[in-house]
N, C-alpha and C positions, 0 to 999 in steps of 0.2 A: 504494500500500500504506500509506503514511503516513496517508492520509485515514481508513483503517479504524481505526487506533489513536486518532485524534482523536475520531471518532464514538463509539467504544466508551467512551472516557474521559468524553465529555460525557454519555452515557447513565448511566454510573455516578454522576457528580456530580449529575445531575438527580434520580436516584432517591434518592441519599443525602440531598439537600436536601429532597426531597418528604417524606421520613420524619423530617425534623428531626434528622439525625445529623451530628455534627461529623466532620471528617477524623480528629481525635484518637481519637474513640470507635470509628470504623470500623477504624482501625489497631489499636486495642486488641483488639477482638473477632476480628480476622483474624490477629493476631500479625504484623502488618506495621508498618513505620515510617511515621509520619504523612507525612513528606516523600515517601516512595515512593507513597503514595496520591495525593498532589498531582501527582506526575509522571505517574502513570497517567491521572488525570482530565484533564490537559492534553495527553495524547498524546505526552509526552516520553520515556516509558519503555514498552517492549513487555512486558507482563506475560505470564507463562507461563499455560498452561491451568490448572495447579494453583492459581496465584494468583487467576486469574479465578473459579475455582470457589469459593474461599474467600470472595471478595467477593460473588459472587452468592448464596451460601448465607446470608451475613450480612444481605444486603439483601432476601432472600426473592424473588429474581427468577431467571429461568432463563438459562442460558448461551445457549440458542437465541435468547432475546429480545435479548441483546447483539449477536448477529451477524445478526439479521433484516435482510434487504435486501441482503446481500452474496453 
């Protein structure tokens, strides 16, 4: 199960970087703390569906895409 969170975090980080967004900016537009974004991207924190929806909306990706393959 831990692997799921690591992969989701990597997908979020890759998409954020692909769009040239900083963790600080993503945190600002999702109303989350920058440290929390970092924890999620490293798979250290397990984000709720609500949090993942805020992140996916900000990155213009689907929740389905995050979970694809599981």
